[in-house]
Structure formats: C-alpha cells, structure tokens
C-alpha positions as CSV (number, residue, x, y, z in Angstrom):
1,X,-17.2,27.8,-15.9
2,X,-20.4,27.1,-13.5
3,X,-19.6,24.6,-10.2
4,X,-21.5,21.1,-10.5
5,X,-22.2,18.9,-7.5
6,X,-19.7,17.0,-7.2
7,X,-20.2,13.2,-8.0
8,X,-18.1,9.8,-8.2
9,X,-19.0,9.3,-11.4
10,X,-16.4,8.0,-13.7
11,X,-16.0,9.8,-16.9
12,X,-14.7,8.8,-20.5
13,X,-10.5,8.6,-21.2
14,X,-9.1,12.0,-23.4
15,X,-5.8,11.2,-23.3
16,X,-4.6,9.5,-26.7
17,X,-1.3,7.4,-26.7
18,X,0.7,7.8,-30.1
19,X,3.7,5.5,-29.1
20,X,5.6,4.0,-26.0
21,X,9.0,2.8,-25.5
22,X,10.6,0.9,-22.6
23,X,12.7,2.8,-20.9
24,X,14.1,0.3,-18.1
25,X,13.4,-2.7,-16.8
26,X,14.3,-4.6,-13.7
27,X,12.5,-7.9,-11.8
28,X,10.3,-5.3,-10.1
29,X,9.2,-2.5,-12.7
30,X,9.7,-1.4,-16.0
31,X,9.7,2.4,-16.6
32,X,7.7,3.7,-20.3
33,X,7.6,6.6,-21.8
34,X,4.5,7.6,-23.8
35,X,4.3,10.2,-26.5
36,X,0.7,11.4,-25.9
37,X,-2.4,13.7,-26.9
38,X,-3.4,15.0,-23.7
39,X,-6.6,16.2,-22.8
40,X,-6.0,19.7,-23.7
41,X,-5.1,18.9,-27.2
42,X,-1.6,19.1,-27.0
43,X,1.9,16.5,-27.5
44,X,3.0,15.4,-24.0
45,X,5.7,12.6,-22.9
46,X,4.5,10.8,-20.2
47,X,6.4,8.6,-18.1
48,X,5.3,5.5,-16.2
49,X,6.2,3.2,-13.6
50,X,4.7,-0.5,-14.3
51,X,4.4,-2.7,-11.7
52,X,4.9,-6.6,-11.8
53,X,3.8,-7.3,-8.1
54,X,0.8,-5.9,-6.1
55,X,1.1,-3.9,-3.0
56,X,0.0,-6.1,-0.7
57,X,-0.5,-4.6,3.1
58,X,-1.9,-6.2,6.8
59,X,-3.1,-4.8,9.7
60,X,-2.6,-7.6,12.2
61,X,-5.2,-7.3,15.3
62,X,-5.3,-8.8,18.4
63,X,-8.2,-9.6,20.5
64,X,-7.4,-6.8,22.7
65,X,-6.9,-3.9,19.8
66,X,-3.3,-3.8,19.8
67,X,-1.7,-4.1,16.3
68,X,1.7,-4.5,15.2
69,X,4.5,-2.3,13.3
70,X,7.3,-2.4,11.9
71,X,9.9,-0.2,11.6
72,X,12.9,-0.1,9.1
73,X,15.2,2.1,7.0
74,X,13.9,2.8,3.5
75,X,16.4,3.0,1.2
76,X,15.0,5.4,-1.7
77,X,14.0,8.3,0.8
78,X,16.6,7.9,2.8
79,X,14.7,7.5,6.0
80,X,14.0,5.4,9.1
81,X,9.9,4.2,8.4
82,X,7.5,2.9,10.8
83,X,4.7,1.1,8.8
84,X,2.2,-1.3,8.8
85,X,3.7,-5.0,7.4
86,X,3.6,-5.0,3.7
87,X,5.4,-6.2,0.6
88,X,4.6,-7.3,-3.2
89,X,2.7,-10.1,-4.4
90,X,3.1,-11.2,-7.4
91,X,0.4,-11.0,-10.1
92,X,-0.7,-14.3,-10.7
93,X,-0.8,-15.0,-6.7
94,X,-3.9,-14.6,-5.1
95,X,-2.9,-11.5,-3.2
96,X,-4.3,-13.0,0.5
97,X,-1.5,-15.5,0.0
98,X,0.9,-12.9,-0.7
99,X,-1.0,-11.3,2.4
100,X,-0.5,-14.6,4.7
101,X,3.4,-14.4,3.9
102,X,4.2,-11.1,4.1
103,X,2.5,-11.4,8.2
104,X,4.2,-14.4,8.9
105,X,7.8,-13.0,7.1
106,X,7.8,-9.8,8.5
107,X,6.0,-10.4,12.3
108,X,5.9,-14.2,12.7
109,X,1.8,-13.8,13.3
110,X,-0.5,-16.1,11.4
111,X,-4.1,-15.0,11.3
112,X,-7.2,-17.2,11.5
113,X,-9.2,-14.8,10.1
114,X,-8.6,-12.4,7.3
115,X,-10.9,-9.6,5.8
116,X,-10.4,-7.0,3.0
117,X,-9.8,-3.9,4.5
118,X,-9.3,-1.6,1.4
119,X,-8.0,-1.5,-2.2
120,X,-6.0,1.6,-3.6
121,X,-3.8,2.9,-6.1
122,X,-0.3,4.0,-4.6
123,X,0.5,7.1,-6.7
124,X,-1.8,7.2,-10.1
125,X,-0.6,9.8,-11.5
126,X,3.1,7.9,-12.3
127,X,2.4,3.8,-11.6
128,X,0.0,1.6,-12.1
129,X,0.5,-0.2,-8.7
130,X,-2.8,-1.1,-6.8
131,X,-2.8,-2.5,-3.3
132,X,-4.8,-4.2,-1.2
133,X,-5.1,-4.0,2.7
134,X,-6.1,-7.0,5.2
135,X,-6.9,-6.8,8.6
136,X,-5.8,-10.4,10.0
137,X,-7.5,-11.0,13.3
138,X,-7.2,-14.4,15.3
139,X,-3.3,-14.6,15.9
140,X,-0.8,-16.7,17.0
141,X,2.8,-16.2,17.5
142,X,5.7,-18.1,15.5
143,X,9.0,-17.1,14.1
144,X,10.1,-14.3,11.9
145,X,11.4,-14.6,8.0
146,X,13.2,-11.3,7.4
147,X,14.5,-11.2,3.3
148,X,18.2,-10.3,3.0
149,X,16.9,-7.0,2.3
150,X,15.3,-6.6,6.0
151,X,16.5,-5.0,8.8
152,X,13.5,-5.0,10.4
153,X,12.4,-4.2,14.2
154,X,8.7,-4.9,15.3
155,X,6.1,-2.8,17.5
156,X,2.9,-3.8,19.4
157,X,0.9,-1.0,20.7
158,X,-3.0,-0.3,20.8
159,X,-3.9,0.9,17.3
160,X,-5.2,3.8,18.7
161,X,-1.8,4.9,19.5
162,X,-0.7,3.7,15.8
163,X,-3.5,6.1,14.4
164,X,-2.3,9.1,16.6
165,X,1.3,8.6,15.2
166,X,-0.2,9.1,11.9
167,X,-2.2,11.8,12.6
168,X,1.2,13.5,14.4
169,X,3.0,12.9,10.9
170,X,5.2,9.9,12.2
171,X,3.9,7.7,10.3
172,X,4.4,8.9,6.7
173,X,3.9,5.4,4.2
174,X,0.4,6.4,2.0
175,X,-0.7,2.8,2.5
176,X,0.5,2.4,6.1
177,X,-1.6,6.2,6.8
178,X,-4.7,5.0,4.6
179,X,-4.9,1.6,6.3
180,X,-4.9,3.0,9.4
181,X,-7.5,5.9,9.3
182,X,-9.9,3.7,7.6
183,X,-9.2,0.9,10.3
184,X,-9.6,3.6,13.4
185,X,-12.4,5.4,11.9
186,X,-14.2,1.9,12.3
187,X,-12.9,0.7,15.4
188,X,-13.5,4.1,17.2
189,X,-16.2,4.0,20.0
190,X,-19.1,6.0,19.0
191,X,-19.2,10.1,20.7
C-alpha cells in the first residue's frame, strides 16, 4: 500500500451494528455490548461504556502563573494521583456551571474569567465520555466543600513546575496531562 500524505479529514463509518444489549447500569454510566461487523468484514463483540456526565477539568491560574493541583487516592488504579481539579457535569447542565461548582468544591476558588482550553475524548476506544477543560483566572479564595468520597490535598505551584511533573511522569491522569501540556505550551516564553 502506498503511503499517503497525512491529513485530518474524516472518513465514513465502516462499522455496522447488528445488535446491542445493556449489561450493567448505575447512576454514572452503563455498559453495553454490541454485535458488529468490523471494518474488515468480520463479526465482533464490542463492549462500550456510556457516560451520563461530561468530564470537566479546570486549570486555575493566578496572576503570577501559579496553578493548583488536587491530590487524592484513586480507588480503581489503586494509587495516589495529583490532578487538575475535575469532576463530572450532568449532560443537561451547562458545562461551565459544572466547572465553576467543581473548582469551588475542590479548591475553594472562584474565578471571574473563564476560557475553554480544550475538548477531548477520555478513552475513545471503549467509552463515549467527552471532556471539556477550562482555564480559570482572576481567582478569589473561599471554602472547599469536598464530597463524601473525596479526601483531597491541595498544592499551589507554578504552572511550569506542574508541566515538569507531567514530563517527569509524576502526573499521569490523561485529562490533567493534556490540559497542563497544552496550557504550558501556550504560556511559555518565546525562545
């Protein structure tokens, strides 16, 4: 096969769903299994996780280019994780309103200025979960309001240092990695 010049154009869907059944459901997501004809023409079973929320991430940034990370023990991967403030926003609510709530709950911060940093898919081979990350500026301090499932630690540090933690492999959460690298590239000084 002759290589082609890479482009970002889209192509038609070559998957054909034959049937679908729900395997599991809870208040946050459901798991379905589809019988499909795959792009090569074979019959396959495809499991998928369908989320009932949108992933919301926030990079708070003060006037000195400092940000805040949230540390917590993550049950599923069984490890401690430093991340940007984040959570789930119900699909029927404006994602920016969910971002404001999450930032206030997890850090006690409120912001007067909000900018959409990026849209992303969190793991598009197995889930339909979409994410939005915002940059929050013009910050003011208040009280946190952790949820019952949260035992959080907060760390304020320069954005450049947070990016260094990503590069060193010390921050591994996918949304945090993408957001910190994108913002770090955008805000770094020209060489």
